[in-house]
TILO-31804 format. One record per residue (C-alpha): residue number from 1; x, y, z; residue in one letter. Coordinates in nm, 3 decimals. Each point is the difference from the previous one (the first is absolute). Example, Ala and Ser with C-alpha at 12.3 -4.5 7.8 and 13.67 -1.06 7.14 Angstrom:
<nodes>
node kekol: 1&xx: 1.230&yy: -0.450&zz: 0.780&vexlum: a
node kekol: 2&xx: 0.137&yy: 0.344&zz: -0.066&vexlum: s
</nodes>
This chain:
<nodes>
node kekol: 1&xx: 0.279&yy: -1.200&zz: -15.650&vexlum: m
node kekol: 2&xx: 0.042&yy: -0.368&zz: 0.078&vexlum: s
node kekol: 3&xx: 0.268&yy: -0.220&zz: -0.157&vexlum: i
node kekol: 4&xx: -0.270&yy: -0.189&zz: -0.192&vexlum: d
node kekol: 5&xx: -0.133&yy: 0.329&zz: -0.136&vexlum: g
node kekol: 6&xx: 0.351&yy: 0.108&zz: -0.104&vexlum: l
node kekol: 7&xx: 0.058&yy: -0.335&zz: -0.171&vexlum: e
node kekol: 8&xx: -0.326&yy: 0.044&zz: -0.194&vexlum: d
node kekol: 9&xx: 0.108&yy: 0.349&zz: -0.112&vexlum: v
node kekol: 10&xx: 0.344&yy: -0.135&zz: -0.100&vexlum: a
node kekol: 11&xx: -0.161&yy: -0.280&zz: -0.202&vexlum: a
node kekol: 12&xx: -0.218&yy: 0.254&zz: -0.182&vexlum: q
node kekol: 13&xx: 0.308&yy: 0.215&zz: -0.072&vexlum: w
node kekol: 14&xx: 0.191&yy: -0.298&zz: -0.141&vexlum: r
node kekol: 15&xx: -0.293&yy: -0.093&zz: -0.222&vexlum: e
node kekol: 16&xx: -0.050&yy: 0.356&zz: -0.131&vexlum: r
node kekol: 17&xx: 0.370&yy: 0.061&zz: -0.075&vexlum: r
node kekol: 18&xx: 0.058&yy: -0.336&zz: -0.169&vexlum: r
node kekol: 19&xx: -0.075&yy: 0.125&zz: -0.356&vexlum: p
node kekol: 20&xx: 0.257&yy: 0.281&zz: 0.037&vexlum: y
node kekol: 21&xx: 0.288&yy: -0.201&zz: 0.147&vexlum: m
node kekol: 22&xx: 0.106&yy: -0.224&zz: -0.288&vexlum: l
node kekol: 23&xx: 0.379&yy: 0.015&zz: 0.034&vexlum: a
node kekol: 24&xx: 0.045&yy: 0.019&zz: 0.377&vexlum: a
node kekol: 25&xx: -0.315&yy: -0.118&zz: 0.170&vexlum: a
node kekol: 26&xx: 0.158&yy: -0.016&zz: 0.347&vexlum: d
node kekol: 27&xx: 0.131&yy: 0.359&zz: 0.010&vexlum: r
node kekol: 28&xx: -0.325&yy: 0.162&zz: 0.109&vexlum: a
node kekol: 29&xx: -0.109&yy: -0.271&zz: 0.242&vexlum: d
node kekol: 30&xx: -0.159&yy: 0.086&zz: 0.332&vexlum: v
node kekol: 31&xx: 0.154&yy: -0.147&zz: 0.314&vexlum: i
node kekol: 32&xx: -0.186&yy: 0.028&zz: 0.331&vexlum: i
node kekol: 33&xx: 0.230&yy: 0.032&zz: 0.302&vexlum: v
node kekol: 34&xx: -0.044&yy: 0.080&zz: 0.367&vexlum: d
node kekol: 35&xx: -0.053&yy: 0.370&zz: 0.078&vexlum: p
node kekol: 36&xx: 0.307&yy: 0.215&zz: 0.065&vexlum: i
node kekol: 37&xx: 0.027&yy: 0.078&zz: 0.372&vexlum: p
node kekol: 38&xx: -0.031&yy: 0.373&zz: 0.053&vexlum: r
node kekol: 39&xx: 0.053&yy: 0.220&zz: 0.301&vexlum: q
node kekol: 40&xx: -0.294&yy: 0.213&zz: 0.111&vexlum: p
node kekol: 41&xx: 0.002&yy: 0.351&zz: -0.144&vexlum: a
node kekol: 42&xx: 0.129&yy: 0.276&zz: 0.227&vexlum: t
node kekol: 43&xx: -0.192&yy: 0.322&zz: 0.053&vexlum: l
node kekol: 44&xx: 0.250&yy: 0.183&zz: -0.223&vexlum: w
node kekol: 45&xx: -0.052&yy: -0.255&zz: -0.279&vexlum: w
node kekol: 46&xx: -0.378&yy: 0.033&zz: 0.024&vexlum: k
node kekol: 47&xx: 0.019&yy: 0.379&zz: -0.014&vexlum: l
node kekol: 48&xx: 0.230&yy: -0.001&zz: -0.304&vexlum: v
node kekol: 49&xx: -0.132&yy: -0.303&zz: -0.192&vexlum: h
node kekol: 50&xx: -0.356&yy: -0.048&zz: 0.125&vexlum: g
node kekol: 51&xx: -0.122&yy: -0.361&zz: 0.010&vexlum: d
node kekol: 52&xx: 0.279&yy: -0.133&zz: -0.221&vexlum: e
node kekol: 53&xx: 0.185&yy: -0.273&zz: 0.197&vexlum: p
node kekol: 54&xx: 0.370&yy: 0.048&zz: 0.070&vexlum: p
node kekol: 55&xx: 0.241&yy: -0.199&zz: -0.221&vexlum: p
node kekol: 56&xx: 0.137&yy: -0.332&zz: 0.129&vexlum: p
node kekol: 57&xx: 0.338&yy: 0.009&zz: 0.168&vexlum: q
</nodes>
């Protein structure tokens, strides 16, 4: 998804949660950051975990 698309989704989330966040409106905010760099999955990882990406190091 593009950054613009993510920002649109985040704006919708903020608008929908607004009625429920009266005391601490900033606690459930959405922050878009650069993706976490990940190493490619090894054959062992793919056999054990399938298509799930390996955790960042």
